[in-house]
N, C-alpha and C positions, 0 to 999 in steps of 0.2 A: 323146674319144671315139672320136677317130682312131687311136690309139694301141690301145686295147682292143680295135677293131674289128680292126685288122692281127694284134695280136700272138696275140690267142685264136681269131680266125679260122684261120689257120695253124696252130695248136697244136690246134685241132679235127682238120685234114682230117689231121695225122699223128699224135694220140693217141686219136681218137674224139670226138663230141659229148660224150656223157654225162658222163666223165669232168673232163671241160673245164668244160663246165657246174657239176656241183656244186664243183671247186675254185673255181671262180670266185664261185659262191655262198657259200662257206666265205670267202674273203677279201672280199666286201661283209659279211657277217655282223662280221666282225672289225673292216672298217674303220667300219662305222656304229656299234660300238661304241667306236672310239676319237674318233669324233666327239662322242656323249654324253659320254664323259671327258676333252676337250681341254681343255686349262687357259691355251690363249693362242692367238691369231688365228693366226698359223703354223701352229698346231700344226691347228687348226681346217682350215685350207687345205689342207693336207696331205691330211689324212684325206679331205675332201670330195672333190678331187682323183681319189685314189685309189678312192673311192667309184664315182665316174663311170666311169673307166677300168675295173673291174672288172664295171660293170652293163654298160656298152658290150659287153663281153666275153661275158656271159652273154645278153645279149641276142641275137646274131647268131648264138650256138649253139642257143638256144633257139628261135628262129625255122625255121632251117633240120631241127633236130631233128622240130617239129611236122611242116612240110614234108615229112618223108619217112615219116613213120608214119602219116597222114592219108591217106582215102580218096582216089581222085581226082577224084571231086564236089565235095569239102570245100574243096579246095585254094584256088582261087579267092575264096570267100567269107572264109575263113578268114585270108587275104592280105592282103586288103582290112579287114578289122574290125581285125586285127592291126596294120597300120600306120596305122590311121584313126585309131585312139583316140589314138596320140601326135599328129598331123596336128591333130586335135580341139583337143587340149590346149595346143599352140602357138598356136594361133586365140584361144583363149578367154583367154590372158596377155596 
């Protein structure tokens, strides 16, 4: 996840958040298709790792993009909900 955050975070600052998010989502779709069609453990691990990298990149871009377009009064609430869902998911595991 660190690799995706660094690469896509810097790319989003350079090229814009929306194009980087769309590109990242397209690659996530391709990697998920690769996961479902994988024929070996190595292939499965490669596609799952790639999916995590691209998802973390889209996650960083979408959070910042949402913060930019939301009204000022909703930023705090949305930030807590957005990050809280992941935290609750980790605690359930």
